[in-house]
C-alpha positions, 0 to 999 in steps of 0.5 A, a space after each residue: 506498454 510493459 507490464 510491471 510489478 505493482 507492490 500494494 500495501 493494504 490495511 484496515 483496523 475498522 469493522 471485519 478487517 479480514 473481509 474488507 482486506 479480501 473484498 479489496 483485493 479481490 477489486 483491485 485484481 480484477 480492475 488492474 492486474 493479474 495476482 501474482 502474490 499475496 502476503 499473510 495477514 500481519 496483526 499490528 499496532 497503530 503507526 503515527 497515531 493512537 487507538 485501541 483498534 489494532 491494523 490488519 495488514 497485507 502486502 498485493 503483488 499484481 503484474 499490471 500495464 495500467 499507467 500509474 494515474 489510472 492504478 491511482 484513481 482506483 485505489 482511492 475509489 476501492 478505499 471509498 467503496 469500503 468505507 474511507 471517508 477521507 485520506 490522511 492529511 500531513 501526516 496526521 492517521 486515524 482509524 480507517 476501514 482501508 488504507 491502500 498505499 501505492 509501494 513500489 511500481 516496477 523501478 519507477 521514482 515519482 513525486 506528481 500531484 494528480 487532479 481528480 474530481 474530489 481534489 488534488 493528491 499527491 504521489 510518492 514512488 516509492 513510497 517515502 515511508 515504507 522503510 521505516 513501517 515492519 508492517 510493510 517490509 515484513 510482508 513485502 519481503 515475504 513475497 520478494 526477499 531479494 527487493 531492493 529500493 528503486 532510489 537507493 538500491 538498499 535491499 528491503 531486508 537491510 532496512 527492516 533490520 534497521 527498524 527498532 522494537 
């Protein structure tokens, strides 16, 4: 299989955030593929819920030939390894030690349910909310400033300009 670029968004707002993110990057690189880029760390207010605990966010760029189901399983395992208890459901968010979102995988467009031992999980690629999140777009553009959305063809730089502070 051909290697593709995989962009992962990582965030943490509990515990030693920088250490947890560094551990996640190391494990994901070991299990999924070659690290091609890692953005700076961005501290941001929680998005979609109220909390006194700010997030530390980063985007990781890997090159991999893994299939998407294996990648999804691995991201979920790493979240649990680093203390994540449950995933957000129906847009209800909460504090968490680790959150890993698959943002982009080459030019793949996907809407699929995956069956895991702990239940069914839905995956959408590209990530459906990434163009609304400054904490995703800024680190993503740091790594790939000319990247475009695989469905709309709109540059992510243009998407970032549309976000109001």
